[in-house]
C-alpha positions in Angstrom: -8.8 2.8 15.2 -5.4 3.9 16.8 -2.9 2.1 18.9 -4.3 4.2 21.9 -7.4 1.9 21.5 -5.5 -1.3 21.5 -6.8 -4.2 23.7 -4.4 -7.2 24.2 -5.4 -10.5 22.9 -3.3 -12.6 25.2 -4.4 -11.2 28.5 -1.1 -9.3 29.1 -0.9 -5.6 29.6 0.3 -3.8 26.4 3.3 -1.4 26.8 2.3 2.1 27.6 2.5 4.8 24.9 4.4 7.9 25.2 2.6 11.3 24.5 0.1 11.9 21.9 -0.4 10.1 18.5 1.6 9.5 16.5 4.0 7.9 19.0 7.8 7.9 19.1 8.9 5.0 17.0 11.7 4.2 19.2 9.3 3.4 22.0 7.4 1.0 19.8 10.1 -1.6 20.1 8.2 -3.1 23.0 5.3 -3.7 21.0 7.2 -6.3 18.8 5.3 -9.5 18.5 2.4 -8.5 20.6 -1.2 -9.4 19.4 -3.9 -6.8 20.0 -7.2 -5.6 18.5 -8.1 -2.1 17.6 -11.3 -0.2 17.2 -12.4 -1.1 13.7 -13.2 1.6 11.0 -15.4 -0.7 9.2 -18.1 -3.1 10.7 -17.0 -6.2 8.6 -13.3 -6.1 9.6 -13.4 -8.0 12.8 -15.4 -11.0 11.2 -13.0 -11.1 8.2 -10.0 -11.0 10.5 -11.6 -14.1 12.2 -12.1 -15.9 8.9 -15.7 -15.2 7.9 -16.8 -15.2 4.4 -16.8 -12.0 2.6 -20.1 -10.2 2.1 -18.6 -7.9 -0.5 -16.5 -9.3 -3.4 -14.0 -6.6 -3.1 -13.3 -7.7 0.5 -12.1 -11.1 -0.8 -8.7 -9.5 -0.7 -8.7 -9.7 3.0 -10.1 -13.2 2.8 -7.1 -14.1 0.6 -4.7 -12.1 2.8 -5.6 -14.1 5.9 -5.0 -17.2 4.1 -1.6 -16.2 3.0 -0.7 -15.1 6.7 -1.5 -18.6 7.8 0.1 -20.5 5.0 2.9 -18.2 3.8 3.7 -15.9 6.8 7.3 -15.4 5.6 6.2 -14.2 2.2 3.8 -11.8 3.8 6.3 -10.3 6.2 8.9 -9.4 3.3 10.4 -6.7 5.3 12.3 -9.2 7.5 15.8 -9.8 6.1 16.1 -13.2 4.7 12.5 -13.7 4.1 11.3 -14.5 0.4 10.8 -11.4 -1.7 12.8 -9.1 0.6 15.3 -7.9 -1.7 12.8 -7.5 -4.6 10.4 -5.7 -2.6 13.0 -3.2 -1.6 14.2 -2.8 -5.2 10.7 -2.0 -6.1 10.3 0.5 -3.5 13.6 2.2 -4.7 11.9 2.6 -8.2 8.9 4.4 -6.6 11.2 6.4 -4.4 13.2 7.6 -7.4 10.1 9.7 -8.2 8.5 10.1 -4.7 11.5 10.7 -2.4 12.1 14.3 -3.6 8.4 15.2 -2.8 8.6 13.9 1.0 10.6 16.4 3.0 12.3 15.1 6.1 9.9 15.6 9.1 6.7 15.7 7.0 3.4 14.6 8.2 2.5 11.4 6.1 -0.6 9.3 5.7 0.2 5.8 4.4 -3.0 4.5 3.1 -3.2 0.6 2.7 0.2 0.7 4.0 0.4 -3.0 4.8 3.4 -4.0 6.8 5.0 -0.6 6.3 7.1 -0.8 3.3 6.9 3.0 2.7 6.3 4.0 6.3 9.6 2.4 7.2 11.4 4.6 4.9 9.5 7.6 5.9 10.2 7.1 9.6 13.9 7.0 8.8 13.5 10.5 7.3 12.2 11.6 10.7 8.5 11.9 9.6 5.3 11.6 11.5 3.6 8.6 10.0 0.0 7.4 10.2 -0.6 3.9 8.4 -4.0 2.7 7.6 -4.8 -0.8 6.6 -7.9 -3.2 6.8 -5.6 -6.2 7.7 -5.0 -6.3 11.4 -2.1 -8.9 11.1 -0.4 -6.5 8.7 -0.6 -3.7 11.3 0.9 -5.9 13.8 3.9 -6.4 11.4 4.0 -2.6 10.6 4.4 -1.6 14.3 7.1 -4.3 14.7 9.1 -3.0 11.7 8.5 0.7 12.9 9.8 -0.1 16.5 13.2 1.6 17.2 13.2 3.8 14.2 13.3 7.7 13.9 10.1 9.6 13.6 6.7 9.1 15.1 4.2 6.3 14.2 0.6 5.1 14.7 -1.7 2.6 12.9 -5.3 2.6 12.2 -7.5 -0.5 11.5 -9.8 0.9 8.9 -10.5 1.4 5.1 -9.5 4.0 2.6 -13.0 5.5 2.6 -13.0 5.6 6.4 -9.8 7.5 7.1 -9.0 8.6 10.7 -9.1 12.2 11.7 -5.4 13.0 11.2 -5.6 16.1 9.1 -3.7 18.1 7.9 -1.0 16.0 6.3 1.6 17.0 4.0 1.8 13.7 1.9 -0.5 10.8 1.4 0.9 7.6 -0.1 -1.5 5.1 -1.5 0.8 2.6 -3.3 -1.1 -0.1 -5.1 -4.3 0.8 -3.1 -6.9 2.2 -5.6 -6.8 -1.0 -7.7 -8.2 -3.1 -4.6 -11.2 -0.9 -3.6 -14.7 -0.9 -5.4 -15.0 3.0 -5.0 -11.8 4.6 -5.7 -13.3 8.0 -6.1 -14.6 7.8 -2.5 -11.0 6.9 -1.3 -9.7 9.9 -3.3 -12.2 12.2 -1.9 -11.4 11.0 1.6 -7.6 11.7 0.9 -8.4 15.1 -0.4 -10.0 16.0 3.0 -7.1 15.1 5.1 -4.3 16.8 2.6 -3.0 20.3 3.2 -4.1 22.6 0.5 -0.6 22.3 -1.1 -0.1 18.6 -0.1 0.3 15.7 -2.5 -1.2 12.4 -3.1 1.4 9.8 -4.3 -0.3 6.8 -5.7 0.1 3.8 -8.0 -2.2 1.1 -9.4 -2.0 -2.1 -11.4 -1.8 -1.4 -15.1 -4.1 -3.5 -17.1 -2.2 -5.1 -20.0 1.2 -5.4 -18.2 -0.7 -7.1 -15.1 -2.4 -9.5 -17.8 1.2 -10.7 -18.8 2.6 -11.0 -15.4 3.3 -14.5 -13.8 0.7 -14.1 -11.1 -2.2 -13.3 -13.4 -5.5 -14.9 -12.5 -6.5 -17.9 -14.7 -9.7 -16.9 -16.7 -9.3 -13.2 -16.4 -9.0 -12.4 -19.9 -12.7 -11.5 -20.6 -12.5 -9.0 -17.6 -9.3 -7.5 -18.9 -10.9 -6.8 -22.3 -14.0 -5.6 -20.5 -14.1 -3.4 -17.4 -10.7 -4.4 -16.0 -12.1 -6.0 -12.8 -10.7 -9.4 -11.9 -12.4 -11.4 -9.1 -11.2 -14.7 -7.9 -13.7 -15.8 -5.2 -12.1 -16.1 -1.8 -8.8 -14.9 -3.0 -8.6 -11.5 -4.7 -10.5 -8.6 -6.4 -8.4 -6.4 -8.5 -9.3 -3.4 -10.8 -6.7 -3.0 -13.3 -6.3 0.6 -14.9 -5.4 2.3 -18.1 -4.1 5.7 -18.0 -7.5 7.1 -18.9 -9.3 5.3 -16.1 -6.8 6.3 -13.6 -7.1 9.9 -14.4 -10.9 9.5 -14.3 -10.6 8.1 -10.8 -8.3 11.1 -9.8 -10.6 13.5 -11.4 -11.5 15.4 -8.1 -8.0 16.4 -7.7 -5.5 18.2 -10.0 -3.3 15.6 -11.6 0.2 16.6 -11.7 1.9 13.7 -13.3 1.1 10.1 -14.5 3.9 7.9 -15.5 4.4 4.1 -16.4 6.5 1.7 -14.4 7.4 -1.7 -16.0 8.3 -3.1 -12.6 11.0 -5.2 -14.1 11.1 -7.7 -11.1 7.4 -8.2 -10.9 5.7 -8.0 -14.2 5.6 -9.4 -17.8 9.5 -9.2 -18.1 10.3 -10.7 -14.7 11.4 -14.1 -16.0 13.5 -12.6 -18.7 15.1 -10.0 -16.5 16.7 -12.4 -14.0 18.8 -11.1 -11.3 19.6 -7.3 -11.9 21.1 -4.5 -9.8 19.1 -1.4 -8.9 21.1 0.7 -11.5 20.5 -2.1 -14.2 16.8 -2.1 -13.2 16.6 1.7 -13.6 18.3 1.6 -17.0 16.0 -1.1 -18.1 13.0 0.7 -17.0 14.0 3.7 -19.3 14.6 1.3 -22.2 11.1 -0.6 -21.8 9.3 2.8 -21.4 10.9 4.2 -24.6 10.6 1.2 -27.0 7.5 1.3 -29.1 6.8 -2.5 -28.5 7.3 -2.7 -24.8 6.0 0.8 -23.7 2.4 -0.2 -23.5 3.2 -3.3 -21.3 3.8 -1.5 -18.1 2.8 -3.3 -14.9 2.0 -0.2 -13.0 0.9 3.5 -13.2 2.3 6.0 -10.8 0.4 9.3 -10.2 0.9 12.6 -8.4 -2.0 14.9 -7.5 -3.0 17.9 -5.5 -6.1 18.9 -3.9 -8.2 21.1 -6.2 -8.7 24.8 -5.4 
């Protein structure tokens, strides 16, 4: 699953890796724009990467991602300055880090589950952390390595799913931002996370909140019955999303000790997106507080953020 298992897809030798995993991020600059395959941690990943139809509805997220990488690669690679969504995604990351940054000490050992192109890994590397990023989308892993190259810290990527985590224990922090809402068995993912965390380690996670998501501009047409039922929205060949209430999130995390659950109204990507317009980070922070405290807007948060520890 690791970069040490990488096989070139263009016939050219891949750059050598320095030392043991995770690898110095500074040395990964030579991996930029290379294409390679890794040992998959799930048997369906290679066929989904190549465009096969999903056998499991929940893997329609990967089918949809593949389509977007071909049709809108600039949107998918939002960490590149000047690409669409770049500023908004970094502002959203800042909202998370207002709560999570104090919990990630410089030099920590971090596992970024479902880390995509490295939005949080990038920040952690800049703090000198050792970071392992897990994602089932191989194209996202290529981008994550490209964005890691030349930074501080150490980095490796693993082509697998949240319930098939690599053997990287023990880690200080697991980040699972917007992950548990895209897996059919969140309890299995939480259990896998618990096995790699140190006894005093932390899980920092977030999920889509049910009613704020339903009012967002990207809500799936025809999803109202699901949102009034079990909260699972499935668009064939495009996405599978489980939206959460606070109660259902706490239930998914029940094998761990939940330290904190709090709402985020995600001003730039939720029901208030159009009304918000362009706002600075400080304005967004102030508006988050107002929306969270107002009796009408309080239940319309776009996301839930949670912090949890291994039990026992």
